[in-house]
C-alpha positions as CSV (number, residue, x, y, z in Angstrom):
1,L,-23.5,7.2,2.9
2,P,-22.1,3.4,2.6
3,E,-25.8,2.0,3.5
4,V,-26.9,3.9,0.3
5,Q,-23.9,4.1,-2.1
6,D,-23.4,0.2,-1.5
7,P,-26.4,-0.8,-3.0
8,V,-26.5,1.8,-5.8
9,V,-23.1,0.7,-6.9
10,K,-24.2,-2.9,-6.6
11,L,-27.1,-2.0,-9.1
12,C,-24.8,-0.4,-11.3
13,C,-22.4,-3.6,-11.4
14,S,-25.5,-5.7,-12.2
15,W,-26.5,-3.4,-14.8
16,W,-23.1,-3.7,-16.4
17,E,-22.6,-7.3,-16.3
18,L,-26.1,-7.9,-18.0
19,K,-25.0,-5.5,-20.7
20,A,-28.2,-3.6,-20.3
21,P,-29.1,-0.6,-22.3
22,G,-27.6,2.8,-20.9
23,R,-25.1,0.9,-18.8
24,E,-22.5,3.1,-19.9
25,N,-24.7,6.3,-18.4
26,Y,-24.4,4.8,-14.7
27,V,-21.0,2.7,-14.7
28,P,-18.5,5.4,-15.0
29,Q,-19.9,7.5,-11.8
30,S,-19.5,3.9,-10.0
31,L,-16.0,3.5,-10.9
32,P,-14.1,5.5,-8.1
33,Y,-16.5,4.4,-5.4
34,L,-15.2,0.8,-6.3
35,L,-11.8,1.5,-6.4
36,V,-12.0,3.5,-3.3
37,R,-13.8,0.8,-1.2
38,A,-11.5,-2.0,-2.7
39,N,-8.4,-0.1,-1.8
40,T,-10.1,0.6,1.6
41,S,-11.3,-2.5,2.4
42,G,-9.4,-4.8,0.8
43,R,-12.0,-7.3,0.3
44,A,-12.0,-10.2,-2.1
45,M,-15.6,-9.1,-3.3
46,D,-14.5,-5.5,-3.7
47,V,-11.3,-6.3,-5.7
48,K,-13.7,-8.9,-7.7
49,A,-16.2,-5.8,-8.3
50,C,-13.4,-3.8,-9.8
51,Y,-12.2,-6.7,-11.9
52,T,-16.0,-7.1,-13.4
53,M,-15.8,-3.5,-14.1
54,R,-12.9,-3.6,-15.9
55,E,-14.1,-3.0,-19.3
56,G,-16.0,0.3,-17.7
57,F,-12.9,2.0,-17.2
58,T,-11.9,1.9,-20.9
59,M,-14.9,4.4,-21.3
60,L,-13.2,7.1,-19.4
61,D,-11.4,9.7,-20.8
62,F,-7.7,9.3,-19.6
63,E,-6.7,12.9,-21.3
64,D,-9.3,14.8,-19.3
65,P,-7.5,16.7,-16.3
66,C,-10.4,15.5,-13.8
67,I,-9.3,11.8,-14.1
68,E,-6.1,12.3,-12.1
69,D,-7.9,11.0,-8.8
70,I,-8.8,7.9,-10.5
71,K,-5.5,7.5,-12.1
72,R,-4.2,7.7,-8.2
73,L,-6.6,5.3,-7.3
74,L,-5.7,2.8,-10.2
75,L,-1.9,3.2,-9.2
76,Q,-2.7,2.6,-5.6
77,S,-4.7,-0.6,-6.6
78,A,-1.7,-1.8,-8.5
79,M,0.5,-1.9,-5.2
80,H,-2.5,-2.9,-2.8
81,P,-1.9,-6.2,-1.6
82,A,-5.5,-7.3,-1.9
83,F,-5.0,-6.5,-5.7
84,L,-1.7,-8.5,-5.7
85,H,-2.5,-11.5,-3.6
86,K,-6.0,-12.3,-5.3
87,P,-6.3,-13.5,-8.8
88,E,-8.8,-11.3,-9.8
89,G,-7.0,-8.3,-8.4
90,R,-3.9,-9.3,-10.4
91,K,-5.8,-9.6,-13.5
92,F,-7.3,-6.2,-13.0
93,V,-3.8,-4.7,-12.6
94,A,-3.0,-6.6,-15.8
95,C,-5.9,-4.9,-17.4
96,I,-4.6,-1.3,-16.0
97,F,-1.7,-1.5,-18.6
98,G,-4.6,-1.5,-21.3
99,M,-6.5,1.4,-20.0
100,D,-4.1,4.3,-21.4
101,I,-0.7,4.6,-22.4
102,S,0.0,7.5,-20.0
103,L,-0.5,5.0,-17.0
104,V,2.2,2.4,-18.5
105,S,5.0,4.2,-17.0
106,D,3.8,5.0,-13.8
107,L,2.7,1.4,-13.0
108,T,6.4,0.2,-14.4
109,A,7.7,2.3,-11.6
110,V,5.4,1.4,-8.9
111,I,5.8,-2.5,-9.7
112,K,9.6,-2.2,-9.8
113,N,9.3,-0.2,-6.3
114,Q,7.5,-3.5,-4.9
């Protein structure tokens, strides 16, 4: 339900930006939703939210097999026009390279195919 999810994710983003205590407990659940929303809507505010939360992605365990969906969403972001045409989007794509070494070869392939 977007009418519930959007305000909750907005609260999580604010909590993260304020560096509030316990932020690491709430943010990882909101990251997939942010990626889906940005890749679906292409709105500047959604792309900016992903960039704002970029440090939160470093908390994820990229060795866990359950992270494959998030990896796929990150790769989709790297080739999505909304990310490529907006400054925050390009900065976010650059940050993806530093998230995990396993993403580098996939990202390189995605970018070469553009």
